[in-house]
C-alpha positions as CSV (number, residue, x, y, z in Angstrom):
1,X,-64.8,12.7,-21.1
2,X,-62.6,10.2,-19.1
3,X,-60.9,7.3,-20.7
4,X,-61.4,4.0,-18.7
5,X,-60.2,0.5,-19.4
6,X,-62.5,-2.4,-19.0
7,X,-61.6,-6.1,-19.3
8,X,-63.8,-9.3,-19.6
9,X,-63.4,-12.8,-20.4
10,X,-65.8,-15.1,-22.2
11,X,-66.4,-18.5,-23.7
12,X,-67.6,-19.4,-27.2
13,X,-69.7,-22.5,-26.5
14,X,-69.6,-25.0,-29.4
15,X,-71.4,-28.2,-29.7
16,X,-69.9,-30.3,-32.6
17,X,-72.8,-32.2,-34.2
18,X,-72.6,-34.6,-37.0
19,X,-73.5,-32.0,-39.5
20,X,-71.9,-28.7,-38.5
21,X,-70.8,-27.0,-35.4
22,X,-73.5,-25.1,-33.4
23,X,-72.8,-22.0,-31.4
24,X,-74.6,-20.8,-28.4
25,X,-75.6,-17.1,-28.3
26,X,-77.1,-15.4,-25.2
27,X,-79.7,-12.7,-25.4
28,X,-79.1,-10.0,-22.8
29,X,-81.8,-7.5,-23.8
30,X,-84.4,-7.2,-26.4
31,X,-82.0,-6.2,-29.2
32,X,-78.7,-7.5,-28.2
33,X,-77.3,-11.1,-28.9
34,X,-73.8,-12.1,-28.1
35,X,-71.5,-14.5,-26.3
36,X,-71.4,-15.4,-22.6
37,X,-68.8,-13.1,-20.9
38,X,-68.1,-11.0,-17.8
39,X,-65.7,-9.6,-15.5
40,X,-63.2,-11.6,-13.5
41,X,-63.7,-11.5,-9.7
42,X,-60.8,-10.7,-7.3
43,X,-58.3,-13.7,-7.3
44,X,-60.1,-15.5,-10.1
45,X,-58.2,-16.8,-13.1
46,X,-59.4,-15.8,-16.5
47,X,-60.4,-19.3,-17.4
48,X,-62.3,-19.7,-14.0
49,X,-63.9,-16.4,-14.5
50,X,-65.1,-17.3,-18.2
51,X,-66.4,-20.6,-16.8
52,X,-68.3,-19.1,-14.1
53,X,-69.8,-16.5,-16.4
54,X,-70.7,-19.3,-18.8
55,X,-72.6,-21.1,-16.0
56,X,-74.3,-18.0,-14.8
57,X,-75.5,-17.0,-18.3
58,X,-76.3,-20.5,-19.7
59,X,-76.3,-23.2,-17.0
60,X,-73.5,-25.0,-18.6
61,X,-70.9,-26.2,-16.2
62,X,-69.3,-29.2,-18.1
63,X,-67.0,-27.7,-20.8
64,X,-63.8,-28.6,-22.6
65,X,-61.6,-25.4,-23.2
66,X,-59.4,-25.5,-26.2
67,X,-56.1,-24.7,-24.6
68,X,-53.8,-22.2,-26.0
69,X,-56.3,-20.6,-28.3
70,X,-57.8,-17.3,-27.5
71,X,-59.3,-14.3,-29.3
72,X,-58.9,-10.8,-28.0
73,X,-61.8,-8.6,-29.0
74,X,-61.1,-4.8,-28.7
75,X,-63.7,-2.0,-28.9
76,X,-64.6,1.3,-27.4
77,X,-68.1,2.6,-26.1
78,X,-69.3,5.8,-24.4
79,X,-71.4,5.6,-21.2
80,X,-72.2,8.9,-19.5
81,X,-69.1,11.0,-19.5
82,X,-66.7,8.1,-19.9
83,X,-65.1,6.3,-22.9
84,X,-64.5,2.7,-22.2
85,X,-61.7,1.0,-23.9
86,X,-62.8,-2.7,-23.7
87,X,-60.8,-5.9,-24.2
88,X,-62.5,-9.2,-24.1
89,X,-60.4,-12.5,-24.1
90,X,-62.6,-15.3,-25.6
91,X,-61.9,-19.1,-25.2
92,X,-63.5,-21.8,-27.3
93,X,-65.3,-24.3,-25.2
94,X,-66.7,-27.6,-26.4
95,X,-69.8,-29.0,-24.8
96,X,-71.2,-32.5,-24.9
97,X,-74.9,-31.7,-25.2
98,X,-77.2,-28.7,-26.0
99,X,-79.6,-29.2,-23.1
100,X,-78.9,-26.0,-21.0
101,X,-81.1,-23.8,-18.9
102,X,-80.3,-20.5,-17.5
103,X,-80.0,-20.6,-13.7
104,X,-83.1,-19.1,-11.9
105,X,-81.1,-16.4,-10.1
106,X,-79.6,-15.0,-13.3
107,X,-82.8,-14.8,-15.4
108,X,-83.1,-11.1,-14.8
109,X,-79.6,-10.6,-16.8
110,X,-80.2,-13.1,-19.7
111,X,-83.5,-13.1,-21.7
112,X,-82.6,-16.4,-23.4
113,X,-80.2,-18.5,-25.2
114,X,-80.0,-20.2,-28.6
115,X,-77.9,-22.8,-30.4
116,X,-77.4,-21.9,-33.9
117,X,-75.4,-22.8,-37.0
118,X,-72.4,-20.5,-38.0
119,X,-74.6,-18.7,-40.6
120,X,-77.6,-18.2,-38.3
121,X,-75.2,-17.0,-35.4
122,X,-73.4,-14.7,-37.7
123,X,-76.5,-13.1,-38.9
124,X,-78.0,-12.8,-35.3
125,X,-75.0,-11.1,-33.6
126,X,-75.3,-7.3,-33.7
127,X,-71.7,-6.1,-33.5
128,X,-69.1,-6.5,-36.2
129,X,-66.3,-7.0,-33.7
130,X,-68.4,-9.9,-32.2
131,X,-69.0,-11.5,-35.7
132,X,-65.1,-11.6,-36.1
133,X,-65.0,-13.6,-32.8
134,X,-67.4,-16.2,-34.1
135,X,-65.8,-16.3,-37.6
136,X,-62.3,-17.0,-35.8
137,X,-63.9,-19.8,-33.9
138,X,-65.5,-21.4,-36.9
139,X,-62.2,-21.2,-38.9
140,X,-60.1,-22.6,-36.0
141,X,-62.5,-25.6,-35.6
142,X,-62.4,-26.6,-39.4
């Protein structure tokens, strides 16, 4: 087994409604719900990469990033003969409306998106490390 390092960036999209904040999850395959994220391209800043990934996976282009607040998610996974040590830096992004559509050319990567309350999002997310991300965001927004 070879150890490899993998780094991504993402945004936790939040809509602050009058009742409670709503969180946008993306479905990348039949059993996996998570948050929009991906790899920075060469020469791209982390925030620019996170915004690009957000647009590619959700169609959202207007977002206000909460500056100076990031969450570092760390986990490992096996793929083939490699062990990947993954780090994802998440930013919280506030959106003005919840009317989003996945861009046509990215519909092969993303099955769907859904705006959910914290409780619903927490239940829907599959991985415990990702549950911690959304809990951090909820607590920070209180």
